[in-house]
N, C-alpha and C positions, 0 to 999 in steps of 0.2 A: 047397189054391187053386186048385190047374189042374182038380181034377175040378170048384170051382165055376164056374169061366171058361169048360169046356168047358161046362156044362150052360146056362149065360147065351147060349153062339153057339149051341146048341140051339134055345134059346127066340125068339132070335131071325128063325130060319130058321120056326119052324110060327107064328111071327104071319106071318109070310106067303102062308099058305094061310087065315089066318084071315079073318072075317070085319070090315075094319079101318073104322076111322071116321077122317077126316081134316077137319081143323077149320085153315081159312083167318083171318087175322088179322090188321091191319096199321095204320100211323098215316101220316100224312101233313101237312105244315105248311109254309107261308110264313110266314117272318118279315121287318118292318122296323125298324132300330133309325136313329134321330137322333143315336144316339153324342155326346149333350150337345155340345161344342164341337169335338168332332172332326166330320170330314165322317162323313153318314149312308151306310147299306150295307143289303143284303136277304139273305136266306140262304135254304135249304129244305132238307129232309127228309123221307123216304120211307123207312119199316120193313117191310118182312114178317114173319112166323110163318106155322111150317107146323104143327100138332100130327097126328102120325098117331097112334093109339091102338089097338091089338088085344087084349084081355082086360087084364093088368095089364100089358102093355108098353106103354110111350107112348116114342115119337121126336118130337124138335123141333129144330126146323133156322128159323136164323132170319136175316135177310139187310138191309142198306143197298141201296136200289137207286138212291137219285138219282146222279145226275155219269155221268159215261160210261162207268163199269163197275159192275156189283154187284157186290159182296162177302156171302161167310159171316164173318156175325159168332157164328155159334155152333150147333153140331151134336152133342145128348145124346141116350142111348137110358139108360133106369130101368125095371128090371123086381123083381118081387119072387115070390120062389119059398117059399109059407111065410113066415117068417120073417126069411128073406134077403132082403137090398135089396141089388141090386147097378146099380149108376151107370156109365157110360161117357161120358167126356168125350171128342169125339172130333176138335175144332174145335182147332189150336192157334193161338190168336191174339197178338199183341201189347197189351197193359194199360196202364193208367197206374194205380200205388195211389198215392191223394192222401193226406194228414195235415193233417185241416183246424185241430189247436189248431196245431200245428210249421207250420202253410201250404208243406210241400215238396210235391215230389212224387217217385215214383221209377221211370221209363221200365223194363218189361221188353225187355232185348234179342231179338235175332231166337234166340239159342242158349240160350234157355230155353224148353222145351217145356213145356207144362200138360198134355197130355193125358193121361188116363191111367182107370182101374179102380178105383172103392171098392165095396169088398163090406163090408156091415155084418151087423147080426143083432139085433134088438130080442124082447126075450124082458119080460110082465110080470110084475113080481113084487110081490102083495100093490097098494097105490093108485099104483107107482113102474113105472117102464119102464129096461131092461137094453139098452145095448147096446155093440157094439164092432166098430170097422172093423179094415179089415186093416191100417192104421197102428199097430193095439196102443192106440190113445184109445178109451177105456170113459168115456159118458155116463148118468149116472144122470136122468131127468127125470119130475114130476108134479105135477100138481095136490094141491094142499091148502089146504079152505076159502078157496077161489076164490083164490090163491095159485099161481100157475106156477112152477117152479124146475126151474133145468138145470145140472147141473156135472158136470164133465168129466176126468179128469187131465190134459190139454193148459192147465191154470191157467186156465180161461175158466169162472163162475160168471153165473146170470141167475136176476132176480127180478122178476118181476112179478105184476101184480093191479090190482083195483079197492079202495080201501079209503077208504069215506067220500064215493063221487063222486068221485074223483079217482085218474085211471089213474097207475100210478108201475113204475118197471123201470126195474133196476139192474141193471149187470155189471161186474163186476173181469174184467179179462185180466190175468192176469201182475203182480197188485197194482198194478193201475193201475185204479180205476173212475169209469165214467159211468154217468148218471142222469136221467132225465128225467121231467115231470110234466107230466100234461094233467086239463082240466076245463072244464067248461063254466058261465058265467055271466050268463043272464040270457039266453040263446040265441050267446052269444058264447063259440065254443071256443079257450082259451088252454094254447100250452104254455110248460114251460120245459126247458131243458138245461141238463146242468154245463159245456158249454161257454159258456154264460149268453146266447147265443141265445134270444131271444123271439118267439113267432108269436102273430096273433090272427088267426081267420075268423069273415069275418059273413057272415049270410046263409046262402041255404038252397041243394041242390044245384041244379048248374045256372044258378048266380047269385051270386056270393060274391064277398067282398071279402076279400084277405089282405095284414094289416100285420107287417111281421117288422122285427125289429131285429137285427144282428147285431155281434158281439163285432170288435173290432181284433184282428190276427194281429201276431203278431209276428214280426221279424227273424230267417231261420232262416241258419245258418251254411253258406258254401259246403262242397260235399263231393264227395269225386272216386273218379267211378267208373270204367268201365274201354270201351272200344270195343266191345266183343260185349256187354254189358249183363248179366255172369256174376256181379258183384260183391254178396254177398249180402248186403248191406245199403244199397250208395249207387247199385247198378242200374248205368243207362246213364252215361254223361258227367257233365258238371259240371252243378251247378244249384246256385242262391242264391233268397231266396226275401227282396224289401226289406216291412215293415211296410207292412200295409193298416189306414187310421184305420178308426175305426166307422163304421157306415151304416147305412140304411134301404130298405126297398123297401115299395111299394104294390102290389099285384097283384090286378086285377080280372078278372075270368072269366065270361063270357057267352054260354050255350047258345044257339045259334039255330034254327028250326023247319026249316032246310034240313040238320040232322044235325052242322054243323059247329059248333065253340064258336070262338070272338073272346075274347081276352084283351087287357088292356094292364097295363103293367111299365114304374112309373117306379120308379126310384134316386137315390140320393142320392151315392152313390159315384162316380157319374160326371156326374149328371145327365142323364142319359139316359130316353129313354122308348121300350119298347121295344109293338111291333103285331106281336099274333103271331094267325094263323086256322088252325086244324088241323082233322083231320076222325080218328075211328076206327071202324075197321070190323071 
């Protein structure tokens, strides 16, 4: 392990003297929401991403640049040395994990450090690839007859493929199974998920309308965490989620010759209309 980490550090030094390529990209948007019967409001967002590549080494840095102070949202480095892949997460951010089915959310406290280095080895064996990381999780993946399958010793198995024109994906995580189906009928792309969410997309790229039906969310009982957010299950503080009735949304998106995209979204949840102008570069 120590030798691999040392080798990773050497590769980082070597990459500074090599001919590196730097790619800058980002997005910016301004939104107006009439908020239904509530007072209307405006919001804005701007993000930047810097990606530097030298050989097989890639460094990615993300930033939120709106508001008074720019903030780093991610700093990652990855490299490959033969069959060995080394990835480093160098930014410790406060994150929110949401669970759609339960309707809950868990806040990561400041005491939780999610930085770290992951080392994995992938080796092809026949039509399959066997991988193992430094935490001991063993993963076997491959594609047979057009069906992609992945299974790991941390009880996560995924099967995905196209059957008779229908895209199917099934995931079993520790005994809990989720699935999604997608197909196109008369130019309309339809998706159905195990959460009972249904989406229909009309139109062509650059000029689309998406109609979504979102199922209801059940009540989630209150769970108490702690002030540091280190509670293994309940995270930070206390939270409770009230039930939400099923609702639908209609979103229309149009690409403009100016390079921007104009989108309008109507939601029956609160009878609101949101107008958003965005640009990606």
